[in-house]
C-alpha positions in Angstrom: 0.5 -49.9 21.3 -2.0 -52.3 19.6 -1.1 -52.6 15.9 -3.9 -54.8 14.8 -6.4 -53.4 12.3 -9.7 -51.9 13.5 -12.5 -54.5 14.1 -14.1 -55.6 10.9 -11.2 -54.5 8.7 -8.0 -56.3 7.7 -4.5 -55.8 6.3 -3.7 -57.4 3.0 -0.2 -58.8 2.4 1.4 -58.5 -1.1 0.5 -62.1 -2.1 -3.1 -61.5 -1.3 -3.1 -58.1 -3.2 -1.5 -59.8 -6.1 -4.4 -62.3 -6.3 -6.9 -59.4 -6.1 -5.1 -57.4 -8.8 -5.2 -60.5 -11.1 -8.9 -61.0 -10.5 -9.7 -57.3 -11.0 -7.6 -57.1 -14.2 -9.4 -60.1 -15.6 -12.8 -58.7 -14.8 -11.8 -55.2 -16.1 -10.7 -56.6 -19.5 -14.0 -58.4 -20.0 -16.0 -55.4 -19.2 -13.8 -53.2 -21.4 -14.6 -55.5 -24.4 -18.3 -54.9 -23.7 -17.8 -51.1 -23.8 -18.1 -50.3 -20.1 -16.1 -47.2 -19.2 -14.4 -46.9 -15.8 -15.4 -43.9 -13.6 -14.5 -42.9 -10.0 -16.8 -41.4 -7.4 -15.9 -40.0 -3.9 -16.0 -42.2 -0.8 -17.9 -39.4 1.0 -21.5 -38.5 0.1 -24.0 -36.2 1.8 -25.9 -38.1 4.5 -29.2 -36.9 3.2 -28.5 -38.5 -0.1 -27.2 -41.8 1.4 -30.2 -42.1 3.8 -32.8 -41.2 1.2 -32.1 -43.6 -1.5 -34.1 -46.7 -0.5 -30.9 -48.6 0.3 -32.8 -51.0 2.6 -31.1 -52.2 5.7 -27.8 -50.7 4.5 -29.1 -47.2 5.4 -28.9 -48.3 9.1 -25.2 -49.2 8.6 -23.9 -45.8 7.3 -20.7 -44.5 8.9 -21.4 -40.8 9.5 -18.6 -38.2 9.6 -18.7 -35.4 12.1 -18.9 -31.9 10.7 -15.7 -29.8 10.7 -15.3 -27.1 13.4 -17.5 -28.7 16.1 -16.7 -27.5 19.6 -15.1 -30.1 22.0 -18.2 -30.0 24.3 -21.7 -29.9 22.8 -24.9 -28.8 24.5 -26.9 -31.6 26.0 -29.6 -32.9 23.7 -27.9 -31.8 20.5 -29.5 -34.0 17.7 -27.1 -36.2 15.7 -28.4 -34.6 12.5 -26.7 -31.4 13.6 -23.4 -33.1 14.1 -22.9 -34.9 10.8 -23.3 -33.9 7.1 -21.2 -36.6 5.3 -21.1 -40.3 5.3 -19.1 -43.1 3.8 -20.8 -44.7 0.8 -22.3 -48.2 1.6 -22.6 -49.2 -2.1 -21.6 -47.8 -5.5 -25.1 -47.3 -7.0 -26.1 -44.3 -5.0 -22.9 -42.4 -5.9 -23.3 -43.4 -9.5 -26.8 -42.0 -9.6 -25.6 -38.7 -8.2 -22.6 -38.8 -10.7 -24.9 -39.3 -13.6 -27.2 -36.5 -12.6 -24.3 -34.1 -12.3 -22.4 -35.2 -15.5 -25.2 -36.4 -17.8 -24.6 -33.8 -20.5 -21.0 -35.1 -21.0 -21.8 -38.8 -21.1 -22.9 -41.0 -24.0 -26.4 -42.4 -24.2 -26.8 -45.1 -23.1 -23.9 -44.8 -20.7 -22.1 -48.0 -19.8 -20.4 -47.4 -16.4 -17.8 -49.5 -14.6 -16.8 -48.8 -11.0 -14.6 -50.6 -8.5 -13.7 -49.4 -5.1 -14.1 -49.8 -1.3 -17.5 -49.3 0.5 -18.2 -49.2 4.2 -21.0 -50.7 6.3 -21.2 -50.7 10.1 -21.6 -54.5 10.1 -21.2 -56.7 13.1 -17.8 -58.3 12.4 -18.0 -62.0 11.6 -16.4 -64.5 9.3 -16.7 -63.3 5.7 -18.3 -60.0 6.6 -16.1 -56.8 6.8 -16.8 -53.2 7.6 -14.7 -52.2 4.6 -14.8 -54.2 1.4 -14.6 -53.9 -2.3 -17.5 -53.8 -4.8 -17.2 -54.1 -8.6 -20.2 -52.7 -10.5 -21.3 -52.3 -14.1 -24.4 -50.3 -14.9 -26.2 -49.2 -18.1 -28.0 -45.9 -17.8 -30.5 -44.6 -20.4 -31.5 -48.0 -21.9 -35.2 -48.8 -21.2 -35.4 -52.2 -22.8 -34.3 -55.7 -21.6 -31.1 -55.3 -23.7 -29.6 -53.8 -20.5 -30.6 -56.8 -18.3 -29.4 -59.4 -20.8 -26.1 -57.7 -21.6 -25.3 -57.1 -17.9 -25.9 -60.8 -17.2 -23.9 -61.9 -20.2 -21.0 -59.7 -19.4 -20.9 -60.6 -15.7 -21.1 -64.3 -16.2 -18.3 -64.1 -18.8 -16.2 -62.0 -16.4 -16.7 -64.6 -13.6 -15.9 -67.5 -16.0 -12.7 -65.6 -17.1 -11.5 -65.5 -13.5 -11.9 -69.3 -13.3 -15.2 -69.4 -11.5 -17.4 -71.9 -13.3 -20.6 -73.8 -12.5 -22.6 -70.7 -11.6 -26.4 -70.3 -11.7 -28.3 -67.1 -12.6 -31.5 -66.6 -10.6 -34.0 -64.1 -12.1 -37.2 -62.5 -10.8 -39.0 -59.2 -11.1 -40.1 -56.7 -8.5 -43.3 -56.0 -10.5 -44.1 -59.8 -10.3 -43.5 -59.7 -6.5 -45.8 -56.7 -6.2 -48.5 -58.5 -8.2 -48.1 -61.5 -6.0 -48.6 -59.5 -2.8 -51.6 -57.7 -4.3 -53.3 -60.9 -5.3 -52.8 -62.2 -1.7 -54.8 -59.3 -0.6 -52.1 -57.4 1.2 -52.1 -53.6 1.5 -49.1 -52.0 -0.2 -47.5 -50.8 3.1 -47.2 -54.5 4.1 -45.5 -55.6 0.9 -41.9 -55.0 2.0 -42.5 -57.2 5.1 -43.7 -60.0 2.8 -40.7 -59.7 0.5 -38.3 -59.8 3.5 -39.9 -63.0 4.7 -39.9 -64.7 1.3 -36.3 -63.9 0.9 -35.5 -66.2 3.9 -37.1 -69.3 2.3 -33.8 -71.0 1.5 -32.7 -70.5 5.1 -35.8 -71.2 7.3 -37.9 -73.3 4.9 -41.6 -73.1 4.3 -42.4 -74.0 8.0 -40.4 -70.9 9.1 -41.9 -68.7 6.4 -45.4 -69.7 7.3 -44.8 -69.0 11.0 -43.3 -65.5 10.2 -46.0 -64.6 7.7 -48.7 -65.4 10.3 -47.1 -62.7 12.5 -47.4 -60.2 9.7 -51.2 -60.4 9.6 -51.7 -63.0 6.9 -54.5 -65.5 7.3 -53.9 -69.2 6.9 -55.7 -69.1 3.6 -53.6 -66.2 2.3 -50.4 -68.0 3.3 -51.4 -71.2 1.6 -52.4 -69.3 -1.6 -49.0 -67.7 -1.7 -47.2 -71.0 -1.0 -49.1 -72.7 -3.8 -48.4 -70.0 -6.3 -44.7 -69.8 -5.5 -44.2 -73.5 -5.5 -45.9 -73.8 -8.9 -43.6 -71.3 -10.4 -40.3 -72.9 -9.4 -38.3 -74.6 -12.1 -40.0 -72.9 -15.1 -38.1 -73.1 -18.4 -37.9 -70.4 -21.1 -40.7 -72.0 -23.1 -43.4 -71.9 -20.4 -42.4 -69.0 -18.2 -44.8 -66.3 -19.6 -47.7 -68.7 -19.8 -47.3 -70.0 -16.3 -47.0 -66.5 -14.9 -50.0 -65.2 -16.7 -52.1 -68.1 -15.4 -50.9 -67.7 -11.8 -51.3 -63.9 -11.8 -53.9 -62.8 -14.4 -53.4 -59.2 -13.5 -49.7 -59.2 -14.3 -48.9 -56.7 -17.0 -48.2 -57.9 -20.5 -45.0 -55.7 -20.5 -43.7 -57.7 -17.5 -44.5 -61.0 -19.1 -42.8 -59.9 -22.4 -39.7 -58.6 -20.6 -39.3 -61.8 -18.6 -39.9 -64.0 -21.6 -37.3 -62.2 -23.7 -34.7 -62.4 -20.8 -35.5 -66.1 -20.4 -35.0 -66.8 -24.1 -31.6 -65.0 -24.1 -30.5 -66.8 -20.9 -31.5 -70.1 -22.4 -29.4 -69.5 -25.4 -26.5 -68.4 -23.3 -26.7 -71.5 -21.1 -26.5 -73.7 -24.3 -23.3 -72.0 -25.2 -21.5 -71.9 -21.8 -21.1 -73.8 -18.6 -24.0 -71.9 -17.1 -27.4 -72.5 -15.6 -30.4 -70.2 -15.0 -33.7 -70.4 -13.2 -36.7 -68.2 -12.5 -36.9 -67.8 -8.7 -40.2 -66.4 -7.5 -38.7 -65.9 -4.0 -35.8 -63.7 -5.1 -36.2 -60.3 -3.6 -32.9 -58.4 -3.3 -32.7 -56.1 -0.3 -32.5 -52.7 -1.9 -35.8 -50.8 -2.0 -34.9 -48.9 -5.2 -35.4 -51.8 -7.6 -38.3 -51.3 -10.0 -38.1 -54.2 -12.5 -36.1 -57.3 -13.2 -33.7 -58.5 -10.4 -31.1 -61.1 -10.6 -28.4 -62.9 -8.7 -25.5 -65.3 -9.5 -24.9 -68.1 -7.1 -22.2 -70.8 -6.8 -22.4 -74.1 -5.0 -19.3 -73.3 -2.9 -20.7 -70.0 -1.6 -23.4 -69.6 1.1 -24.5 -66.3 -0.5 -24.8 -64.8 -3.9 -21.5 -63.9 -5.7 -23.2 -61.2 -7.8 -26.5 -59.4 -7.8 -28.4 -56.5 -9.3 -31.4 -55.3 -11.1 -33.3 -52.4 -12.7 -33.7 -49.2 -10.7 -35.5 -46.7 -13.0 -36.6 -44.2 -10.2 -33.4 -43.7 -8.3 -31.6 -41.2 -10.6 -34.8 -39.1 -10.8 -34.3 -38.3 -7.1 -31.2 -36.3 -8.1 -32.0 -35.2 -11.6 -35.7 -34.4 -11.3 -36.7 -36.7 -14.2 -36.6 -40.5 -14.3 -33.8 -42.2 -16.2 -33.9 -46.0 -17.0 -31.1 -47.7 -15.2 -29.9 -51.2 -14.6 -26.9 -52.5 -12.8 -24.9 -55.6 -11.6 -22.5 -55.8 -8.7 -19.9 -58.5 -8.3 -19.2 -59.6 -4.7 -15.5 -59.1 -5.2 -14.4 -60.4 -1.8 -16.4 -63.6 -2.2 -14.9 -64.2 -5.6 -11.4 -63.8 -4.4 -12.1 -66.1 -1.4 -13.7 -68.7 -3.6 -10.8 -68.8 -6.1 -8.1 -68.8 -3.4 -5.4 -69.5 -6.0 -2.1 -67.7 -5.7 -1.2 -65.3 -8.5 1.2 -66.4 -11.1 4.8 -66.0 -9.8 6.7 -64.3 -12.6 8.8 -61.8 -10.7 12.6 -62.1 -10.8 14.9 -61.4 -7.9 18.4 -60.2 -8.7 20.1 -61.6 -5.6 23.4 -59.7 -5.3 26.2 -60.4 -2.9 27.3 -57.5 -0.6 30.5 -56.9 -2.5 28.6 -56.3 -5.8 28.2 -52.6 -6.5 24.6 -51.4 -6.3 25.0 -49.9 -9.8 25.7 -53.3 -11.2 22.7 -54.9 -9.5 20.5 -52.1 -10.9 22.0 -52.5 -14.4 21.2 -56.3 -14.5 17.7 -55.6 -13.2 17.2 -52.9 -15.9 18.2 -55.3 -18.6 15.7 -58.0 -17.4 12.9 -55.5 -17.2 13.3 -54.8 -20.9 11.3 -58.0 -21.4 8.3 -56.5 -19.5 8.9 -58.5 -16.3 8.8 -57.5 -12.7 12.4 -57.4 -11.4 13.8 -56.4 -8.0 17.3 -56.4 -6.7 17.6 -58.1 -3.3 20.8 -58.0 -1.1 22.1 -61.5 -0.3 22.0 -62.1 3.5 21.8 -65.0 6.0 21.6 -68.7 5.0 21.2 -69.2 1.3 18.5 -71.8 1.4 16.4 -69.9 3.9 16.6 -66.7 1.8 15.5 -68.6 -1.3 12.5 -69.8 0.7 11.7 -66.3 1.7 11.9 -65.1 -1.9 9.3 -67.8 -2.9 7.0 -66.6 -0.1 7.3 -63.1 -1.3 6.2 -64.1 -4.8 9.4 -64.4 -6.8 9.4 -67.2 -9.4 13.1 -67.0 -10.4 16.4 -65.4 -9.5 19.7 -64.3 -10.9 22.5 -64.8 -8.3 24.8 -61.9 -8.9 28.3 -62.5 -7.5 31.4 -60.3 -7.6 32.9 -62.6 -10.3 30.0 -62.2 -12.6 26.2 -62.9 -12.9 24.9 -66.4 -12.8 22.2 -67.7 -15.1 18.6 -67.1 -14.3 17.1 -70.1 -12.5 13.6 -71.1 -11.3 12.9 -71.1 -7.6 11.5 -74.4 -6.3 7.7 -74.8 -6.5 7.4 -72.6 -9.6 
């Protein structure tokens, strides 16, 4: 029997889980200080809800679950829609929107939500991409102003720094800016998403590749050069000249958009002066989810090929469930990428009570109980095999020290090598 995990999934050994627990505990503590409250939502959602939430390409990657009670043999030509009614969540935002719509009366306003849990996407398995992985999200629901964007960015950059990840850069843009850019280029609205998808590839295929792809989307050479010139001129803007440069490049851009971006830029500039942090306005930042309606942002790190966190404002999504729009903004940490980047073993503080076979089990448990009174993790382990080899195994299992318990009395606690 093949005992390997299913393709695109993996087993995690105790040492790996210990690192993940440490990272999660660190992030959780930072978010707790900002007032975010942990919630839990089901792994299963109705397929109509998952497939109708503008989740972009992720909607094509939904794992669908067969209905209960189906016969073993189905009539030929039975539509898939008649066979499934539930699917595994592909992110935590869609379940949160349903959760808020269902529980709004019992929640504070604004509601600061914190979620962490596994999500599933039918990805093609490859290095660094899994079909089951963890997401770690904070969201603010009910706050229409840029306080939400600014606080989400501040809390998340602080959480990442607390884990030991420094030298990050926050990239900021706005879906309303991108829409104005597409409209000024003369594109009809149905073609905007195609433009955004191509612009999002700029850092991978360069302007030569972007120009070639845009030409296949019906843009003339003049339209492409106008876009390229506008985008190039908006790179590297600082907090002092952002609004002015945007207004000059896109005269039809709303004053509200300019004011929002300027306020966010000012707050990020102040934050960057206080921390090891950089930020930039990135006119090619798109984000893949179609439900974004305002500012969007990502956090990148030099050692990662992709973003380590991302999010934005999605004021229309909850209205699909509630019947009335609710201002909403969220940030998702790429938990797996963070863990891989840190790669450091968790602190080894566990104690092994290594007891000889002739020592009564009650005595080993008594010694362990006494050591646990200090709040430490303590486990009795029976002495077997070569002493040096067993000490090596204890180190591999995460123990930092041991008490060798012999029939003639317990020895002193001692550190294991490498601690």
